[in-house]
C-alpha positions as CSV (number, residue, x, y, z in Angstrom):
1,M,0.0,0.0,0.0
2,I,1.4,3.4,-0.9
3,D,1.4,6.6,1.0
4,K,-1.5,8.9,0.3
5,P,-0.4,11.8,-1.9
6,A,-0.1,15.2,-0.1
7,P,-3.4,17.1,0.0
8,L,-3.8,20.0,-2.4
9,A,-3.4,22.5,0.5
10,E,0.3,21.5,0.7
11,Q,0.9,21.7,-3.0
12,E,1.8,24.5,-5.3
13,P,0.2,25.8,-7.4
14,T,-3.3,26.0,-6.0
15,L,-6.6,25.4,-7.6
16,D,-7.3,29.1,-7.9
17,T,-4.0,30.3,-9.4
18,A,-2.6,27.4,-11.5
19,K,-2.9,27.1,-15.2
20,P,-5.1,24.0,-15.6
21,A,-3.9,20.9,-17.6
22,L,-7.5,20.2,-18.5
23,A,-10.6,22.4,-18.4
24,F,-14.3,22.2,-19.6
25,N,-16.6,25.1,-20.2
26,G,-20.3,24.3,-20.8
27,I,-19.7,20.8,-22.3
28,C,-23.0,19.2,-23.5
29,K,-23.6,15.8,-25.1
30,G,-26.6,13.6,-25.7
31,F,-27.6,10.3,-27.3
32,D,-30.9,9.3,-28.8
33,G,-32.3,12.7,-27.8
34,I,-31.3,12.0,-24.2
35,P,-28.9,14.5,-22.6
36,V,-25.9,12.8,-20.9
37,L,-23.6,15.8,-20.2
38,R,-25.3,19.1,-19.2
39,D,-23.3,22.3,-19.2
40,L,-20.4,20.6,-17.6
41,T,-17.7,23.0,-16.3
42,A,-14.6,22.2,-14.3
43,R,-10.8,22.5,-14.3
44,F,-8.0,20.1,-13.3
45,L,-4.4,20.9,-12.4
46,P,-1.1,19.3,-13.5
47,G,0.4,17.0,-10.9
48,T,-2.9,16.0,-9.3
49,V,-5.0,12.9,-9.0
50,N,-8.7,13.7,-9.4
51,V,-11.4,11.2,-8.8
52,L,-14.6,11.5,-10.8
53,A,-17.3,10.0,-8.5
54,G,-20.9,9.5,-9.6
55,E,-23.5,6.9,-10.2
56,N,-23.5,4.9,-13.4
57,G,-25.2,7.1,-16.0
58,A,-23.8,10.3,-14.5
59,G,-21.7,10.8,-17.7
60,K,-18.2,9.9,-16.5
61,S,-17.4,7.5,-19.4
62,T,-18.9,9.9,-22.0
63,L,-16.7,12.7,-20.7
64,F,-13.6,10.5,-21.0
65,K,-14.5,9.6,-24.6
66,I,-14.7,13.4,-25.4
67,I,-11.3,14.1,-23.8
68,S,-9.7,11.2,-25.6
69,G,-11.2,12.2,-29.0
70,Q,-13.7,9.3,-29.4
71,L,-16.7,11.6,-29.2
72,T,-17.4,15.2,-30.3
73,P,-19.3,17.4,-27.8
74,D,-22.6,18.9,-29.0
75,R,-21.7,22.2,-27.3
76,G,-19.0,23.7,-25.1
77,V,-15.2,24.1,-25.1
78,L,-12.6,21.6,-24.0
79,T,-9.1,23.1,-23.3
80,I,-5.9,21.1,-22.9
81,H,-2.9,22.9,-21.5
82,G,-4.6,26.2,-22.2
83,A,-5.4,25.6,-25.9
84,P,-9.0,24.9,-27.1
85,V,-9.5,21.6,-28.8
86,Y,-11.3,21.7,-32.2
87,S,-10.4,18.2,-33.6
88,F,-12.0,15.3,-31.8
89,V,-10.2,12.2,-33.0
90,P,-8.1,9.8,-30.9
91,R,-4.8,10.4,-32.8
92,H,-5.1,14.1,-32.2
93,A,-5.8,13.6,-28.5
94,Q,-2.7,11.3,-28.2
95,K,-0.6,14.0,-29.8
96,L,-1.9,16.4,-27.1
97,G,-0.6,14.0,-24.4
98,V,-3.9,12.2,-23.6
99,S,-3.9,8.5,-22.7
100,I,-7.0,6.5,-21.7
101,I,-7.5,3.2,-19.9
102,P,-11.1,2.4,-20.7
103,Q,-13.5,0.5,-18.4
104,E,-14.4,-1.9,-21.2
105,L,-11.1,-3.4,-22.4
106,L,-10.2,-3.4,-26.1
107,P,-7.3,-5.7,-26.6
108,I,-6.5,-7.3,-30.0
109,P,-7.0,-11.0,-29.0
110,D,-5.3,-12.5,-32.1
111,M,-2.1,-10.5,-31.4
112,K,0.6,-11.3,-28.9
113,V,1.1,-9.5,-25.7
114,W,4.2,-7.5,-27.0
115,Q,2.2,-6.5,-30.1
116,N,-0.7,-5.2,-28.0
117,L,1.7,-3.3,-25.7
118,L,3.5,-1.5,-28.4
119,V,0.8,-1.1,-31.1
120,G,1.2,2.3,-32.8
121,R,4.8,2.5,-31.5
122,E,6.4,-0.1,-33.7
123,R,10.2,-0.1,-34.2
124,T,11.2,-0.7,-37.8
125,R,14.3,-1.3,-39.9
126,A,14.8,-0.2,-43.4
127,L,12.0,-1.2,-45.8
128,G,9.6,-1.1,-42.8
129,L,10.7,-4.4,-41.3
130,L,9.9,-4.8,-37.6
131,R,12.7,-4.9,-35.0
132,R,10.9,-7.7,-33.4
133,G,13.6,-8.7,-30.9
134,E,13.9,-5.2,-29.6
135,M,10.1,-4.9,-29.2
136,V,9.8,-8.2,-27.3
137,S,12.6,-7.1,-25.0
138,E,10.9,-3.8,-24.4
139,A,7.6,-5.5,-23.6
140,R,9.4,-7.8,-21.2
141,R,11.0,-4.8,-19.5
142,L,7.6,-3.1,-19.1
143,L,6.0,-6.2,-17.7
144,G,8.8,-6.6,-15.3
145,E,8.4,-3.1,-14.0
146,F,4.9,-4.0,-13.0
147,G,6.0,-7.3,-11.5
148,L,4.0,-9.3,-14.0
149,D,5.1,-12.8,-14.9
150,I,3.5,-12.8,-18.3
151,D,5.2,-14.2,-21.4
152,P,5.3,-11.3,-24.0
153,E,5.0,-13.9,-26.7
154,A,1.7,-15.2,-25.4
155,P,-1.5,-14.5,-27.4
156,M,-3.8,-12.0,-25.7
157,R,-6.8,-14.2,-25.9
158,R,-5.2,-16.6,-23.3
159,L,-5.1,-13.9,-20.7
160,G,-7.9,-13.4,-18.1
161,V,-9.6,-10.1,-17.5
162,A,-7.2,-9.0,-14.7
163,A,-4.1,-9.6,-16.7
164,T,-5.7,-7.9,-19.8
165,Q,-6.5,-4.9,-17.6
166,M,-2.8,-4.7,-16.5
167,I,-1.7,-4.8,-20.1
168,E,-4.0,-1.9,-20.9
169,I,-2.7,0.0,-18.0
170,I,1.0,-0.5,-19.0
171,K,0.2,0.4,-22.6
172,A,-1.4,3.7,-21.6
173,T,1.0,4.8,-18.9
174,S,4.2,3.9,-20.8
175,R,3.6,6.7,-23.2
176,D,4.9,10.2,-22.2
177,S,1.3,11.3,-21.3
178,T,0.5,14.5,-19.5
179,I,-3.2,13.7,-19.1
180,V,-4.1,10.1,-18.1
181,L,-7.7,9.0,-17.9
182,M,-8.4,5.9,-15.9
183,D,-12.0,4.5,-16.0
184,E,-12.4,1.9,-13.2
185,P,-8.8,0.7,-13.6
186,S,-8.8,-1.5,-10.5
187,S,-12.3,-3.1,-11.0
188,S,-10.8,-6.5,-11.9
189,L,-7.5,-6.3,-10.1
190,S,-6.4,-8.0,-6.9
191,S,-5.1,-6.0,-3.9
192,R,-1.5,-6.6,-4.9
193,E,-2.1,-5.5,-8.5
194,T,-4.0,-2.4,-7.2
195,E,-1.0,-1.5,-5.2
196,Q,1.2,-1.7,-8.3
197,L,-1.3,0.5,-10.1
198,F,-1.1,3.1,-7.3
199,R,2.7,3.1,-7.5
200,V,2.4,4.0,-11.2
201,I,-0.1,6.7,-10.4
202,R,2.2,8.2,-7.8
203,L,5.1,8.2,-10.4
204,L,2.9,9.9,-13.0
205,R,1.7,12.5,-10.5
206,A,5.3,13.3,-9.5
207,R,6.1,13.8,-13.2
208,G,3.4,16.4,-13.4
209,A,0.7,14.4,-15.1
210,C,-3.0,15.3,-14.5
211,I,-4.9,12.1,-13.7
212,L,-8.6,11.7,-13.9
213,Y,-9.7,8.5,-12.2
214,T,-13.1,6.9,-11.8
215,S,-13.8,4.5,-9.0
216,H,-16.7,3.2,-7.0
217,R,-14.4,2.0,-4.2
218,M,-14.5,4.5,-1.3
219,E,-11.2,3.3,0.2
220,E,-9.5,4.0,-3.1
221,I,-10.9,7.5,-3.3
222,E,-9.5,8.4,0.1
223,Q,-6.2,6.7,-0.5
224,I,-5.1,7.9,-4.0
225,S,-6.9,11.2,-4.8
226,D,-6.1,14.9,-4.2
227,T,-9.6,16.1,-5.3
228,V,-13.0,14.6,-5.8
229,A,-15.3,15.9,-8.5
230,I,-18.8,14.6,-8.0
231,M,-21.0,14.1,-11.0
232,R,-24.8,13.8,-11.0
233,D,-27.1,14.0,-14.0
234,G,-24.4,15.0,-16.4
235,A,-22.9,17.9,-14.4
236,I,-20.2,18.3,-11.8
237,I,-22.0,19.4,-8.7
238,R,-19.0,19.5,-6.3
239,H,-15.3,19.7,-6.8
240,D,-13.3,19.8,-3.5
241,P,-10.1,18.6,-2.0
242,T,-10.5,14.9,-0.8
243,A,-9.4,15.8,2.7
244,S,-12.4,18.1,3.1
245,L,-15.0,15.4,2.3
246,T,-16.4,12.5,4.2
247,E,-17.4,9.2,2.7
248,R,-21.1,9.9,3.5
249,Q,-20.9,13.3,1.9
250,I,-19.5,11.8,-1.3
251,I,-22.2,9.0,-1.5
252,T,-25.0,11.3,-0.6
253,D,-24.0,13.8,-3.3
254,M,-23.6,11.0,-5.9
255,V,-27.0,9.5,-5.4
256,G,-28.9,12.6,-4.4
257,R,-30.2,11.0,-1.2
258,D,-29.1,9.2,1.9
259,L,-28.3,5.6,1.1
260,E,-29.7,2.8,3.2
261,D,-27.5,0.1,4.6
262,M,-25.5,-1.3,1.7
263,F,-26.0,-5.0,2.5
264,P,-29.3,-6.7,3.3
265,N,-29.7,-9.0,6.2
266,R,-28.4,-12.5,5.3
267,E,-30.9,-14.2,7.6
268,I,-33.1,-15.8,5.0
269,K,-35.0,-19.1,5.3
270,R,-32.5,-21.5,3.8
271,T,-33.4,-25.1,3.3
272,R,-31.2,-28.2,3.3
273,K,-32.6,-29.1,-0.1
274,P,-29.8,-29.3,-2.6
275,V,-30.5,-27.5,-5.9
276,I,-27.1,-28.2,-7.6
277,E,-24.7,-30.9,-6.6
278,V,-21.3,-31.0,-8.3
279,K,-19.2,-34.2,-7.9
280,D,-15.6,-34.9,-9.1
281,F,-15.9,-31.9,-11.4
282,K,-12.7,-31.3,-13.4
283,V,-12.4,-28.3,-15.7
284,A,-10.3,-28.6,-18.8
285,G,-6.8,-27.1,-18.2
286,Y,-6.9,-28.0,-14.4
287,Q,-6.0,-31.2,-12.6
288,A,-8.2,-30.7,-9.5
289,R,-11.6,-32.4,-9.1
290,N,-14.0,-30.4,-7.1
291,N,-17.1,-31.2,-5.1
292,F,-19.7,-28.7,-3.7
293,T,-23.4,-28.2,-3.2
294,V,-25.6,-25.2,-3.3
295,H,-29.0,-25.4,-1.5
296,A,-32.3,-23.6,-2.2
297,G,-32.2,-20.1,-0.8
298,E,-28.4,-20.2,-0.2
299,I,-25.8,-17.8,-1.5
300,L,-22.5,-19.7,-1.8
301,G,-19.5,-17.4,-2.2
302,L,-16.5,-18.3,-4.3
303,G,-13.3,-16.7,-3.2
304,G,-9.7,-16.7,-4.4
305,L,-7.0,-14.5,-5.9
306,V,-7.0,-13.5,-9.6
307,G,-6.2,-16.6,-11.7
308,A,-7.5,-19.1,-9.1
309,G,-9.9,-20.6,-11.6
310,R,-13.2,-19.3,-10.3
311,S,-14.5,-18.0,-13.7
312,E,-13.4,-21.1,-15.4
313,L,-15.3,-23.3,-13.0
314,L,-18.5,-21.2,-13.4
315,E,-18.2,-21.2,-17.1
316,A,-17.7,-25.0,-17.2
317,L,-20.7,-25.5,-15.0
318,Y,-22.8,-23.4,-17.4
319,G,-21.5,-25.3,-20.4
320,L,-19.1,-22.8,-21.9
321,R,-15.9,-24.9,-21.1
322,K,-15.2,-28.6,-21.4
323,A,-15.3,-30.5,-18.1
324,E,-15.5,-34.0,-16.6
325,G,-17.6,-35.1,-13.7
326,E,-21.2,-35.2,-12.5
327,V,-23.8,-32.4,-12.0
328,W,-27.1,-33.1,-10.3
329,L,-30.0,-30.6,-10.4
330,D,-32.9,-31.0,-7.9
331,G,-31.7,-34.6,-7.3
332,K,-31.6,-35.6,-10.9
333,P,-28.5,-36.2,-13.0
334,L,-28.0,-33.3,-15.4
335,G,-24.9,-34.4,-17.2
336,L,-22.3,-32.0,-18.6
337,S,-24.4,-29.3,-20.2
338,N,-24.2,-26.6,-22.8
339,P,-25.6,-23.0,-22.6
340,A,-28.9,-23.8,-24.4
341,A,-29.5,-26.8,-22.1
342,S,-28.6,-24.7,-19.1
343,I,-31.2,-22.1,-20.0
344,R,-33.8,-24.8,-20.4
345,N,-32.9,-26.3,-17.1
346,G,-33.2,-23.0,-15.2
347,I,-29.4,-22.3,-14.9
348,A,-28.5,-18.6,-15.5
349,L,-25.1,-17.0,-15.8
350,V,-24.2,-13.3,-15.5
351,P,-20.6,-13.3,-16.7
352,E,-17.6,-11.3,-15.6
353,D,-17.2,-9.4,-18.9
354,R,-20.6,-8.0,-19.8
355,K,-19.5,-6.5,-23.1
356,L,-18.1,-9.8,-24.4
357,A,-20.7,-12.2,-23.0
358,G,-23.3,-10.5,-20.9
359,V,-25.2,-8.2,-23.3
360,L,-25.3,-7.5,-27.0
361,T,-24.6,-3.8,-27.1
362,S,-25.8,-3.3,-30.7
363,L,-29.3,-4.6,-29.9
364,S,-32.2,-2.9,-28.2
365,I,-33.1,-3.3,-24.5
366,L,-36.1,-5.3,-25.5
367,D,-34.1,-7.8,-27.6
368,N,-31.4,-8.2,-25.0
369,V,-33.8,-9.0,-22.2
370,T,-35.9,-11.5,-24.1
371,L,-33.4,-13.0,-26.6
372,P,-32.6,-16.1,-24.4
373,H,-36.4,-16.8,-24.0
374,L,-37.8,-16.2,-27.5
375,D,-39.2,-19.7,-27.5
376,R,-41.4,-18.7,-24.5
377,F,-42.8,-15.8,-26.5
378,T,-43.4,-17.8,-29.7
379,G,-46.7,-19.5,-30.4
380,S,-47.4,-22.7,-32.4
381,G,-47.6,-20.7,-35.6
382,G,-44.2,-19.3,-35.2
383,F,-45.4,-15.8,-34.4
384,V,-43.8,-13.8,-31.5
385,D,-46.1,-12.4,-28.9
386,N,-44.6,-8.9,-28.8
387,A,-47.2,-7.5,-26.5
388,D,-46.3,-10.1,-23.8
389,R,-42.6,-9.6,-24.5
390,R,-42.9,-5.8,-23.9
391,K,-45.1,-6.3,-20.8
392,R,-42.7,-8.7,-19.2
393,T,-39.7,-6.6,-20.1
394,L,-41.2,-3.4,-18.7
395,D,-41.9,-5.3,-15.4
396,V,-38.4,-6.7,-15.0
397,L,-36.8,-3.3,-15.8
398,K,-38.9,-1.7,-13.1
399,R,-37.9,-4.4,-10.6
400,T,-34.2,-4.0,-11.5
401,R,-34.4,-0.2,-11.6
402,V,-32.8,0.2,-15.0
403,K,-32.5,3.8,-16.2
404,Y,-33.4,4.0,-19.8
405,A,-35.3,6.1,-22.3
406,K,-37.3,3.5,-24.3
407,L,-37.4,-0.2,-25.0
408,G,-35.9,0.3,-28.4
409,Q,-32.9,2.1,-27.1
410,T,-29.6,0.3,-27.9
411,V,-27.8,-1.1,-24.9
412,A,-24.5,0.5,-26.0
413,H,-26.1,3.9,-25.0
414,L,-26.7,2.7,-21.5
415,S,-24.3,3.3,-18.6
416,G,-22.1,0.4,-17.5
417,G,-24.1,-0.2,-14.4
418,N,-27.4,-0.3,-16.3
419,Q,-25.8,-2.7,-18.8
420,Q,-25.0,-4.9,-15.9
421,K,-28.6,-4.7,-14.7
422,I,-29.8,-5.8,-18.2
423,A,-27.4,-8.8,-18.0
424,L,-29.2,-9.8,-14.8
425,A,-32.7,-8.8,-15.8
426,R,-32.7,-11.1,-18.9
427,W,-32.8,-14.1,-16.5
428,L,-35.8,-12.7,-14.6
429,V,-38.1,-11.9,-17.4
430,T,-39.8,-15.3,-17.3
431,D,-39.6,-17.7,-14.3
432,V,-36.8,-17.1,-11.7
433,P,-33.9,-19.5,-12.3
434,R,-33.2,-22.5,-10.2
435,L,-29.5,-21.7,-10.1
436,L,-28.1,-18.1,-10.6
437,I,-24.4,-18.0,-11.3
438,L,-22.9,-14.5,-10.7
439,D,-19.3,-13.8,-11.8
440,E,-18.2,-10.4,-10.4
441,P,-21.8,-9.0,-10.6
442,T,-21.0,-5.5,-9.5
443,R,-17.7,-4.8,-11.4
444,G,-17.7,-1.2,-12.4
445,I,-21.0,-0.4,-10.7
446,D,-21.7,2.6,-8.4
447,V,-22.7,2.4,-4.8
448,G,-26.3,3.1,-5.4
449,A,-26.7,0.4,-8.1
450,R,-24.7,-2.0,-6.0
451,S,-27.1,-1.6,-3.1
452,E,-30.0,-2.3,-5.5
453,I,-28.4,-5.4,-7.0
454,Y,-27.5,-6.7,-3.5
455,R,-31.2,-6.5,-2.5
456,L,-32.2,-8.1,-5.7
457,I,-29.8,-11.1,-5.1
458,H,-31.1,-11.4,-1.6
459,D,-34.8,-11.3,-2.8
460,L,-34.1,-14.1,-5.3
461,A,-32.5,-16.2,-2.5
462,E,-35.6,-15.6,-0.4
463,Q,-37.6,-17.0,-3.2
464,G,-35.6,-20.2,-3.1
465,V,-33.1,-19.5,-5.9
466,A,-29.7,-21.1,-5.3
467,V,-27.0,-18.5,-5.9
468,L,-23.3,-19.1,-6.8
469,L,-21.4,-15.9,-6.4
470,A,-17.7,-15.2,-7.4
471,S,-16.4,-11.9,-6.3
472,S,-13.0,-10.2,-5.8
473,D,-14.7,-7.5,-3.7
474,M,-14.1,-8.8,-0.1
475,P,-16.9,-6.8,1.6
476,E,-19.3,-8.0,-1.1
477,L,-18.3,-11.6,-0.8
478,I,-18.3,-11.7,3.0
479,N,-21.6,-9.8,3.5
480,L,-23.7,-11.5,0.8
481,S,-22.5,-15.2,1.3
482,H,-23.9,-17.8,3.7
483,R,-20.8,-20.0,3.1
484,I,-17.6,-19.3,1.2
485,V,-15.5,-21.9,-0.6
486,V,-12.0,-20.6,-1.5
487,M,-10.1,-21.6,-4.7
488,R,-6.4,-21.8,-5.6
489,G,-5.0,-23.2,-8.8
490,G,-8.4,-24.5,-10.0
491,A,-9.0,-26.4,-6.7
492,I,-11.3,-25.7,-3.8
493,V,-8.9,-25.5,-0.9
494,G,-11.2,-24.7,2.0
495,E,-14.7,-23.8,3.2
496,L,-15.6,-21.1,5.6
497,G,-18.9,-20.9,7.5
498,R,-20.5,-17.6,8.5
499,E,-18.9,-17.8,12.0
500,D,-15.3,-18.3,10.5
501,V,-15.4,-15.9,7.6
502,N,-13.3,-12.7,7.4
503,Q,-10.9,-11.2,4.9
504,E,-7.8,-12.7,6.6
505,S,-9.2,-16.2,6.7
506,I,-10.1,-16.0,3.0
507,L,-6.7,-14.7,2.0
508,R,-4.9,-17.4,4.0
509,L,-6.6,-20.1,2.1
510,A,-6.2,-18.3,-1.2
511,M,-2.4,-18.0,-0.6
512,G,-2.0,-21.7,0.2
513,K,-2.1,-21.5,4.0
514,T,-4.5,-23.3,6.4
515,K,-7.2,-21.1,7.8
516,D,-5.8,-21.5,11.3
517,A,-2.1,-20.9,10.4
518,A,-0.4,-18.1,12.2
């Protein structure tokens, strides 16, 4: 863990007198006739770390896309180092010293790690031939600086979400950037990787870079930032030094109301009736055979460090990966399934990466919610009952509190948190599932939306749904789960009951120690 940067009061220049690295004056932007940014005005200094805090849909990602040249504002002026910006294209933004680490990762999966790291900065010989050896060595050096044991020759598609996130961070921060935009950079990182990220942020800050950082983790805001700019409804409503704000002030300003207790009471009427029983289950690529049971009304947590094999186990159970072993559903042998069979049998998956597997961003809200269940809405003549489809979709959107303009709105134009709610809502539009598999269900979601999703998960468990929850967020894992099994290297290495569970006991098991070891 790094030292917290000195507060602005101890720095020169001050907010009032310094020439800003980045400034907005009356920035407006809308989609589908819906305003997203409304007369946004603010200024940010060189050599500072500034957290943009706000609910999903507040406009943070849209603002980042404007600064990085991916979008053109409808109105207003963006100024970088005192000069107004007139050309909104990514290459121009890069020339002005802007780098961005997006929330939704955009690696080139068919390229190797070194090619992804140095794309656009290729080193060539005469006739345009690549200096491949030099580039591989440079990639290896960059990976080593971050303490990453990743082969630069490995294809990107083999890396998990956390490793891919680190590659994107290295790619952005290894340029001589003076403005660095970080959109939820730690959302899929372990605590160790987050500490590495913070060390890089401290170095960039010392070099005079202006860093804008979005995060929904309150402890990160206090630890890493000099200022907090709170966004609500497309405008910055407060921009103050971090030291002058309390956590409650930040949350209340973000959501516009006092938030209830974050986590619901776990005391629900569990039964001892097994919903899913997994026996001698071996996922392709791992040697371990795992056994576990999830009961009706139970939330079984799945803990472990990044790379422990949690996502692979969940995907294999759903039928997305090859596996061996037995799976029993409601006391009947299910066999090794595939996604279509899983849906028919009442098994639902909300995956870790919503953009790749959770939602179809180019389709409408209506199509996303009902696509897995079209057979339910199709009559014997092959005609789709659109009236019923719309009625059920409207009902589930109300229950999940999705913020949207119309059912025909494309999911790409929703905030990240609302996209995640759509990924969950699609499994509730007909009957509730027998088993709900959740892989990092609140990654990149604001505190208000988190609270709503936690209550929805709790309500489903109260209805008798068995929930299998994998999360890297320790408070989330501990406060939602009735039991927690911990994984390491693809194997379940221990189980913790409610009376035994705490962050230390989970980490001990995840690191290969016994839960009682000193």
